[in-house]
C-alpha positions in Angstrom: 0.0 0.0 0.0 2.8 2.4 0.9 4.5 1.7 -2.5 1.2 2.3 -4.3 0.7 5.6 -2.5 4.2 6.7 -3.3 3.7 5.9 -7.0 0.4 7.8 -7.0 2.0 10.8 -5.4 4.9 10.8 -7.9 2.4 10.7 -10.8 0.3 13.6 -9.4 3.5 15.6 -8.5 4.7 15.2 -12.1 1.2 16.2 -13.4 1.2 19.3 -11.3 4.8 20.3 -12.1 4.2 19.9 -15.8 1.4 22.4 -15.4 4.0 25.1 -14.7 5.3 24.8 -18.3 1.8 25.2 -19.9 1.6 28.1 -22.3 -1.3 30.1 -21.0 -1.4 32.2 -24.2 -2.2 29.1 -26.2 -5.4 28.3 -24.2 -6.7 31.7 -23.5 -8.9 31.6 -26.6 -10.7 28.5 -25.3 -11.4 29.2 -21.6 -14.8 30.2 -20.4 -15.8 32.0 -17.2 -16.6 29.4 -14.6 -18.1 30.2 -11.2 -19.4 33.7 -10.8 -19.4 33.9 -7.0 -18.1 36.7 -4.8 -14.4 36.2 -4.9 -13.5 39.2 -2.7 -13.7 37.0 0.4 -11.7 34.1 -1.0 -7.9 34.0 -1.0 -5.3 31.6 -2.4 -1.6 32.0 -1.5 0.5 33.1 -4.4 2.3 30.1 -6.0 -0.3 27.5 -4.8 -0.5 24.5 -7.0 -3.5 22.2 -7.3 -4.4 19.0 -9.2 -7.6 17.3 -10.1 -8.0 13.5 -10.5 -7.1 12.8 -14.1 -6.7 16.5 -15.1 -4.0 19.1 -14.2 -4.8 22.4 -12.5 -2.3 25.3 -12.3 -2.1 28.6 -10.7 0.0 30.6 -13.2 2.4 33.4 -12.6 -0.3 36.0 -13.5 -2.3 34.6 -10.5 -5.0 33.2 -12.9 -6.1 29.7 -12.0 -7.1 27.4 -14.8 -9.0 24.2 -14.5 -9.9 21.5 -17.0 -13.4 20.6 -15.7 -14.8 17.1 -16.0 -18.4 16.4 -17.2 -18.5 12.6 -16.8 -17.6 11.9 -13.1 -17.2 13.4 -9.7 -13.8 14.9 -9.0 -11.8 16.3 -6.0 -9.7 19.4 -6.1 -6.7 18.6 -3.9 -3.7 20.6 -2.6 -0.2 19.2 -2.9 -0.2 18.1 0.7 -3.1 15.8 -0.2 -5.9 17.6 1.7 -9.2 18.0 -0.1 -9.8 21.6 -0.9 -13.1 21.0 -2.6 -15.1 18.1 -3.9 -17.3 18.9 -6.9 -20.1 16.6 -8.2 -20.4 16.0 -11.9 -22.5 18.7 -13.5 -24.0 18.9 -17.0 -22.8 22.4 -17.3 -19.1 21.3 -17.3 -17.5 20.9 -20.6 -14.0 19.5 -21.5 -12.7 23.0 -22.1 -10.2 25.0 -20.1 -12.1 27.3 -17.9 -10.6 30.4 -16.3 -11.2 30.8 -12.5 -10.4 34.4 -11.4 -7.6 35.0 -8.9 -8.4 34.1 -5.4 -11.3 31.8 -6.2 -10.3 28.7 -4.2 -9.3 29.2 -0.6 -7.1 26.9 1.4 -8.3 25.8 3.8 -11.9 26.3 2.7 -14.6 27.1 5.3 -17.8 25.1 5.4 -19.7 28.1 4.0 -17.3 28.6 1.2 -17.4 24.9 0.4 -21.2 25.0 0.2 -21.1 28.0 -2.1 -18.5 26.5 -4.4 -20.0 23.0 -4.6 -23.6 24.1 -5.1 -23.1 27.1 -7.4 -25.1 25.7 -10.4 -27.7 24.4 -8.1 -28.4 27.8 -6.6 -27.3 30.2 -9.2 -30.9 31.4 -9.9 -31.3 33.0 -6.5 -31.9 36.7 -6.9 -32.7 36.3 -10.6 -36.1 36.6 -12.3 -37.4 33.5 -14.0 -40.0 35.4 -16.0 -37.7 36.1 -19.0 -36.6 32.5 -19.0 -40.2 31.2 -19.0 -41.6 33.7 -21.6 -42.0 31.1 -24.3 -42.8 28.0 -22.3 -45.9 26.2 -23.3 -47.1 25.8 -19.6 -48.0 29.4 -19.3 -46.1 29.7 -16.0 -45.4 33.4 -16.3 -49.1 34.2 -15.8 -49.3 31.7 -12.9 -46.3 33.2 -11.1 -46.5 36.9 -11.6 -48.2 38.9 -8.9 -48.0 36.4 -6.0 -45.6 34.3 -4.0 -45.2 30.9 -5.5 -43.5 27.6 -4.6 -42.7 25.5 -7.6 -42.2 21.8 -6.7 -40.3 19.8 -9.4 -40.6 16.0 -9.1 -41.3 12.8 -10.9 -42.9 9.4 -10.3 -40.3 6.8 -9.1 -38.3 9.4 -7.2 -38.8 8.1 -3.6 -37.7 11.3 -1.8 -40.1 13.2 -4.2 -43.0 11.1 -3.2 -42.1 11.0 0.5 -42.1 14.8 0.5 -45.7 15.0 -0.8 -47.5 14.7 2.6 -45.5 17.6 4.0 -46.3 19.7 0.9 -49.9 18.8 1.2 -49.8 20.1 4.8 -48.2 23.3 3.7 -50.8 23.7 0.9 -53.6 23.2 3.4 -52.3 26.1 5.5 -52.4 28.6 2.6 -55.4 27.2 0.7 -57.6 30.1 -0.2 -54.8 32.7 0.2 -54.7 34.6 -3.1 -51.2 35.8 -2.3 -49.6 32.4 -2.3 -49.8 29.2 -4.4 -47.9 25.9 -4.7 -47.6 24.3 -8.2 -46.6 20.7 -8.5 -44.5 20.4 -11.7 -44.7 16.8 -12.7 -41.8 15.9 -15.0 -43.7 13.5 -17.3 -47.1 13.4 -19.1 -50.1 12.2 -17.1 -50.6 9.9 -20.1 -47.1 8.4 -19.9 -46.5 5.1 -18.2 -45.2 6.8 -15.1 -48.1 9.2 -15.1 -50.6 6.4 -15.4 -48.9 4.5 -12.6 -49.1 7.5 -10.3 -52.4 9.1 -11.1 -54.4 5.9 -11.8 -53.1 4.0 -8.8 -55.8 2.8 -6.5 -53.5 2.2 -3.5 -52.7 5.7 -2.5 -53.0 5.4 1.3 -49.2 5.5 1.9 -45.9 5.4 0.2 -44.8 1.9 -0.6 -41.1 2.2 -1.3 -40.9 -1.2 -3.0 -43.7 -0.7 -5.5 -43.6 3.1 -5.6 -47.3 3.5 -4.7 -47.6 7.2 -3.7 -49.8 9.1 -1.4 -52.6 11.4 -2.6 -51.4 14.7 -3.8 -53.5 17.8 -3.0 -51.4 20.3 -5.0 -52.3 21.7 -8.4 -50.4 19.5 -10.8 -48.7 20.8 -14.0 -47.5 17.9 -16.1 -44.8 17.9 -18.9 -42.5 20.1 -16.9 -39.2 18.5 -18.1 -38.4 21.4 -20.4 -39.1 24.0 -17.8 -36.7 22.2 -15.4 -34.0 22.1 -18.1 -34.6 25.8 -18.8 -34.1 26.6 -15.1 -31.0 24.3 -14.9 -32.8 22.0 -12.5 -31.2 18.6 -12.8 -31.9 17.1 -9.3 -35.2 16.0 -7.9 -37.1 17.0 -5.9 -36.3 20.7 -6.1 -38.5 23.5 -4.8 -38.2 27.1 -5.9 -39.7 29.9 -3.8 -40.4 32.9 -6.1 -41.7 36.3 -5.1 -44.5 38.3 -6.7 -42.0 39.9 -9.1 -40.8 36.5 -10.4 -37.5 36.6 -8.6 -36.2 33.3 -7.1 -35.7 34.0 -3.4 -34.9 30.4 -2.1 -34.1 27.0 -3.6 -34.6 23.9 -1.6 -32.8 20.9 -3.2 -33.5 17.3 -2.3 -35.7 15.7 0.4 -35.7 12.8 2.8 -37.5 9.5 2.8 -38.3 10.3 6.5 -41.6 12.1 7.0 -40.6 13.9 10.1 -37.5 15.3 8.5 -39.5 16.5 5.5 -42.0 18.2 7.9 -39.1 20.0 9.5 -37.9 21.1 6.1 -41.3 22.3 5.1 -41.5 24.3 8.3 -38.4 26.2 7.2 -40.1 26.8 3.8 -43.2 28.1 5.6 -41.0 30.5 7.6 -39.5 31.8 4.4 -43.0 32.1 2.8 -44.2 34.2 5.8 -41.3 36.6 5.3 -42.1 37.1 1.6 -45.8 37.6 2.2 -44.9 40.2 4.9 -42.7 42.0 2.3 -45.5 41.9 -0.2 -47.9 43.5 2.2 -45.4 46.0 3.3 
C-alpha cells in the first residue's frame, strides 16, 4: 500500500509540475468563465498548485487559476499536501474545455460556508434572478401563474422516492395557505399524465401510503402541471425534488434541493419553507 501511495504521489506531482510549463497564451482563446461567485472574500496564497484527478490544474504566474473541468464523473480538487480543498459533483454544465477561474477563487483551507457556495453554485445560481424572461416562451403558461404572488414550484417525478415522500409535507403546507390569493404551490410533474409513469401514479388505487418497494404514492392535493421537463431544463434543475420559492416579481428567493424519505425530516424542512414564505408575504404586504 505504501509503494502504491508513493507511485500515485509521484504521478500527481509530475502532473502538477508539468502544469508550470503550460503556455497560457495558447489556451486563453478556449477558456470560459466558470463560477461567478463573490471572490473578494476568498484567498489563495501566491504560488499555490492544485491538481484534479485525471486533469491538471495550475495557478499561473499571473495569478490566474485554470481548471480542466470534467463532465463525466465526480472529482476532487486537492492541494499538494493531499488535503481535499473542494469536492465537486459531476455537472451537465461542465465541458471539457479549459475554464478560467479568477484570482483568489479557491481558498485553502476552505470554510464550510465557502465549500457550500462553491460546490452548489449551479444548483443555486438562480437565486436573486427573475425566472420570467426564461419562461416567456414556455408552453405551460407559468409566467401568468407566477406573476403577482408568492409561488412555490415543486419539481418532481414518479419513481423518485424522496419526491413522493415529501408530498404529505407539501400537502400540509398547501392546506395552511389554501384560499390565500397571495400564495400558491404548483406541482410540476416531469412527465405526461398519459405516460407510463403518469398512469402508474395518477391511476393507482393504492394511495394510502408510500410503498417504497412498489412506488405507490400518497394522494397529492397540489395543483399539478405535467410535462415540466423542459421547464426544469430551462431553469437548470437537474436534481429531484427541487422547490423554488419565487416572489411576486418572479424573482427566485430560495431554492430547496432534495428531500428525505423520512416524513418527520420532511416536515421540519417544510416548516423552514413556511417561515420563508411568511417573510415574503410580509414583504409583499409592506
